[in-house]
N, C-alpha and C positions, 0 to 999 in steps of 0.2 A: 677702472670699473671692470669688474669680472663679468663676463657675459654668461649667460644660460644656454644650454644646449638647444633649448626649445625657441630662444630667441633667434639663434642662428638658423634654425630650420624653417622659422616663420616667413622669411624672405624667399619669394619665388626665385629669384636669381641664384641664391645659394643653394636652393634644393635642386636646381637645374645643374649646377656645377657639380653637386655631389653625384648625379646620376651620370654625368660626363666622365668622372674620375673614378666610378664604380667599375667602369669597363677597362679602363686604363690609366696608368699615370700620365699627367699632362703638364706642361709648362703653362705659365700665365699667358704667354702670347697664343699658344695653340688655343686655350680656354677662350680668349678674348675673341677670336675669330667666330665664335658661336653666338656671340651677343652683339647688340647695337649700342654697346658702350665702349668706353676707352679702356685700354689696359690698365690704367690706374684704378678705374672703378672695380675691375675683376679683381686686382691686386687687393683691394680694399675688403672685398667679399672674402677672398683667400685669408686675408690676416684674420678676420673674425672667425672664420671656420677653424684656423689653426688655433686661436686662443680657446675656443670650446673643444679642441682635440678631436675634431671630426675629420681633420685631414692632418697629413704629416708631410713634412718636406723632405726630400731626399736630392742631394746634390750630386750631379753627373758633370764634372769639369765646371764649367762657368753657368750651366743651367740648373735651375731648380725645377724639379718635379714635384707635383702634388698628388698625394694618393689618398685613398679612403682609410680611415683608422677603423677598421672593423669592430675592435672591441666597443669603442664608444657608441656606434651605431646599434650593437647588441643592447646597451643601456636603453636606448630609445624604444627598441623592439620589446624589451622586458616591460616598460612602462606601459607601452600600447597593449600589451598581452591581457591586461586586466579587462580592458574594453571589449576586446576580442571575445573574451570569455562572456561577458555580460550579453553581447549581442547574439552569441552562438546559442546561449541558453534561450533568450527570447524567441530566436528563430524556431528552436526546438519545440518551445511551448506553442507557437503559433502553428507548426506542423501537426501536433498532437491534437490542437483544438480543431484544425481542418479535417483531420482524419475521423475525429468524433462527430463533427457536423455531417460529413460525407456518409458515415454509417447510419 
């Protein structure tokens, strides 16, 4: 089953993992220390994030480091931009209405 990017970020643990590795690449063990779940559970989340191409693996010796895949995150941002524009327009309309009422 091919997973959707939005399925991946729907899970709060996976979003937390993305936040952690946005700052620096981390191993599964280092990530697991931040959660009340097993390393295997964190590895499952990492597998889903990797399948969705939100993170990529980098091997350094025997360790695997996970880092954020910026281009894929930009795709999410691009999709969200349409909603930002709608809400900014609504806020601008509200500002204009409030200015009109104030006058």
